[in-house]
Every structure is written in C-alpha cells, then in structure tokens.
C-alpha positions, 0 to 999 in steps of 0.5 A, a space after each residue: 249783175 256782172 262787173 261793169 269794167 271789162 279789159 278796156 273800160 265799160 262797153 255796151 250798146 249805147 242807150 241800152 246797156 250804156 245809158 246817159 244815166 250810167 255815164 253820168 253816174 260812173 263819172 261822178 263815182 270816178 271823181 269821188 274815188 280819185 278824190 278819196 285816193 288823194 289825186 285832187 288834194 290841194 288843187 281844183 281838179 281838171 279832166 280831159 274828155 274826148 270821144 270818137 265820132 259815133 252819134 251816141 258819143 254826143 249824148 254820152 259826152 254831155 252826160 260825162 261832162 255833166 257828171 264831172 262838173 257836178 262833182 266839182 271837176 273842171 272839164 277840158 272838152 277836146 272833141 273827136 280825137 283818138 284814145 291815145 290823144 286823150 291819154 297824151 293830153 291828160 298827161 301833157 296838160 297836167 290833168 287829174 283825169 281823162 275820159 274817152 268815149 269809144 267802143 274802139 273796133 266794135 260796131 257803131 251801135 256800141 259805145 264805151 267809157 275809158 278812164 285815165 289817171 293822172 299822167 294819161 295811164 289807164 286806171 288800175 283794176 282796183 280803182 275801177 272796182 272802187 268806181 263801180 262800187 261807188 256807182 252802185 252805192 250812189 244808184 241805191 240812194 246813198 247820198 254824196 257830197 254835191 258842191 254848190 256855187 263856185 264849187 261846181 266844175 266849169 266846162 271849156 272847149 280845148 280846141 288846141 288839143 288837135 295841133 298839140 297832139 299832132 305836133 307831138 307825134 311828128 316831133 318824136 319821129 326818128 326821121 322824116 317820111 319824104 318820098 313815101 306814098 302812103 294810103 291811110 284808112 281812118 275807119 271813119 273814126 277818131 283818126 280821120 283828121 289826125 292821122 292824115 295830118 300827121 303823116 303829111 306833116 312828116 313829109 309823106 304823100 298821103 292818100 286817104 280812105 275811110 276819113 269821112 265820119 258821119 256818126 254812123 259809118 265808123 268801122 263799117 267795112 273799113 279800118 283795121 278789121 276790114 283791110 280789103 279796101 286798103 289793099 285795093 287802094 295801095 295797089 291802085 295808087 302804087 303806094 309804098 304801104 298802107 296803114 289802117 286804124 280802128 275806131 278810136 285809133 289806138 291800133 294800127 295794121 298795115 299792108 305792103 305795096 302788094 296789098 299783103 297784110 302786116 299784122 301787129 306781130 310783124 310790126 312789133 318785130 320791125 320796130 324791135 329791130 329798129 329800136 335795138 339798132 337805135 339803142 332805145 330797146 331797153 333791156 333788149 326786150 319786147 313784150 307781147 301777149 299769149 295771142 302772138 304768133 309762134 313765128 314772132 317768138 321764134 324770130 325774136 329768139 333768132 335775132 337775140 331779142 328777149 320776149 316776155 308774154 302777158 295775158 291778152 289786153 294792152 293794159 296787161 302789156 303796159 303793166 308789164 312794161 312799166 313794172 320792168 322798164 321795157 320800152 316796146 310791147 303790143 298785140 297781134 291786133 295792132 295795139 303797139 305801145 312805145 312807152 317813151 312816147 305814149 302811155 297806151 297803144 297809139 295807132 297813128 304813132 305806130 304807123 308813123 314809126 313803121 313808115 319811118 323805118 321804111 324811109 330810113 332803111 330804104 327797104 320795102 315793108 315786105 322785106 322788113 316784115 320778112 324778119 318773121 314767118 307767120 305760122 298758120 293761125 286760125 282764129 274763130 269767134 264763137 258768139 252767144 255762149 256763156 264765156 264765164 265757163 270757159 275755164 270750168 267746163 270739163 267737156 271743153 277741157 277734154 276737147 282742148 286736151 285732145 287738140 293739144 295731143 294732136 298738135 304736139 310741139 308744132 302747134 298750140 291752142 288758146 281759148 279766151 273769153 272776149 273782154 269786150 264782146 259776148 263771145 269766146 275766141 278759139 285760136 289754133 296754130 299748127 305747122 299746116 294750115 289745114 290741120 289748124 283749120 280742122 282743129 279750130 273748127 272742132 274746138 269751136 263746135 265744142 265751145 258751142 256744145 259745152 257753153 251754148 
C-alpha cells in the first residue's frame, strides 16, 4: 500500500478511497501523534474542523469530529469555510489542531483531509508519516487509550468563524477598493460566501458567479480551472477585473477587463513590486516553484528582485519562506502566500491584494501584469500511467534528453508526477509556441509508452 499522504493531505474518491472509517481513524491517529509530540501538554486540546460544500464532506466531517472527540479533543466545528480560513482560525483561536475536508480543485466525487498544527501551519512530513503509521497500527488491532466520562471531547458549532475571518482579510489590506467593479467566481465552493463579502466590505462593487453551491456542483465548469465564464462575465459587466477561486479557495487566478487570464506568476510579479514599494518584501526575495514560467524569472531579474525556486507544492514554498524569513511566495496555479497575513495560500486574500494594487496605482490589471512576458508554455496531463517510475525509466530519460537538446538555452522541460491525482504532468517552455507544442506532444507520447 502506498503512502496515504500526498503533497496536500490525503485525497481520493469519497466513500471509495476516502471512507468514513479512514477519516475517523486518521483523526484519532493525529490526536495521538500530536499528544505524544507534546502539543497538548498541560491543557485540554482543541481542534478547528471545516469543510468545503461537497456532499461527501457532510459524512466525512461527522467521522472526523467523532474521531477527535473520541480521542479527548474538543472540537470547534466552523462549517463551510475556505482552507485558509481554517488555518487562520486554528492560529487565532489558539487551537492545537486544524482539520480541513476538501479536495481543492479536484472533481466533486473526490474529497480530502488536510491537517494543520498549532498556529495554522501545515504538518511536517515527519508528523504525517507518524500519523499514517499510528493509523495502520490501530487498524491492525493495536489498542489505544480511550478517554471516558468527562475525558471525551465536546463538540461546539463556532458560527463566529465566518465574520472573524472576513474581518481579518479586510483588516490587512493596504488600501480600500472603492470605485472598482469586480466579478468573483466562487467555483460553487468554500469561498462562495466569504469572497463576495470580503470584497464588498473592502469597498468594491461585486458581481458574482459560481456562488450557489449545492454539494454537487463544486468546480463544475467554473472557478480557477475553468475561466471562460469569468472572462465572459467581466466583459459583459465592463468590470475592472475578475477573480476566480478553486473549491477550497486557497488559490486565485484573475482576468483583466478584456478577459485575458492573469496567472499566478503574473500575480506574484504584481504583488512583489507592490510589496517592495511598501517595504514589506523581506530580503527583496520572492519564492516560486520549478513550474514558474521562465518569463517570471526574467522579469524579477530585470526588476532587481531575487528569485528562489522550490519543488512543486505550496507546502514547499512555505517551508522555504519560513526557513529564510521571506514574505511572499507562490505557484503559477494561483497559490499565493503572503506570510505576514496567512500561513497558507489564500485565494481571497490574494484577490483582495491584487485589486488593492489596481486601486492604489490607478493602473489597469493588464498594465500591471505587463511587468512580465509569459514565454509559451505547454502543459499536458497524461493520465492512467505509473507515475512512480517517472525518474527511473530509461526510455523516458532518453526522450527528455532529446527534447532538451532540441530546445537548447531557449526553453526547458519538466516531467512531474502529480501529488494529488493519478497522472504525470508534462511541461515544455520554448521561445516559439509551435515548438513547445510539438515537443510536449512527443514527450506525452513517450510517457504513455514508457509508463502506460
């Protein structure tokens, strides 16, 4: 059996891979591991539990709450809120543990469990490994200590979480958004209420799409993975810009007033310049991943801002930021971390800060994003292959070497197994879009041949 934890928690098809039994067992194991690590020492432990609107989140939430309470942890149930809201509330309420039920941008049948440690930070890999080991031991019949009587956890609905989080978002903005007309696509997800409310409180005139979740329509032809509806709505309403979230609202992509996409690299570039101007870009450095467009790196070099790269995954961006004291980092996919105000990617905060930059400068989003030129980049997802053999296949290594020789210094190749889905991502950059498309197509065929 493979490792349960991927790059962003435990994910799978709800009630098939991710069952109520697994959710309960992992929650018990997490409580035990954190207790053994000393996180609960000297006090009665408290956990914050939230979810996105997926139908399966209802029974998985019940399982997680039952597991935690059975292990002696008091639970504050915050209901449907974004992942960064759960992280923020875990920190601001002084909770010992946070749990978010969401599969982010994945299709509705999927779901996932993500744990946060005290302060709202993602658990270290070592702690996740220990939770998995403990879970497997319990599942094999190893007994565990069960509190009784007054020792069991109590469960409380914490309805104040929504207002507390929205107030935090609006309170950290450098300036208001008065005069801006903004379209928000909530992906029928966790940001469906939060994001429109935050933008409105900040002074923007708000038009909404994708803000009517019914438990089944999350990410369905909407949100940050499907921008067509947002593009059309921005143009139709003559809006200044549009922002799109994913299912759990830890990411944000945008479109300018003409409906052109502004991706995570461009958002990072805009925010980096604004933060440097404000004196908040610590060490004059921005952190991004190996998936970032080469144009972003060239733009940062031209603007005199240092650029640090990490492995793909916002957890690795965050680790680099925390280790070296950086203030800004993120991914092309729209995970942006502003560490002074959030412990994880926060799509609503990102959209607010981007809009605040537009309002403060009086410049259009297109003009601001023009600080970088995106080099042609082709990304192909190759499903139903053995992603574990990406690095060990001689056939694939030879295909990559051929592609790199063809591209030379004007492009690059990246093959990456997805951390959350059963597929391999093929990314090719080149000075010419047709060359990038041709090379990417050949590499995708090579992945199918070598790993299929």
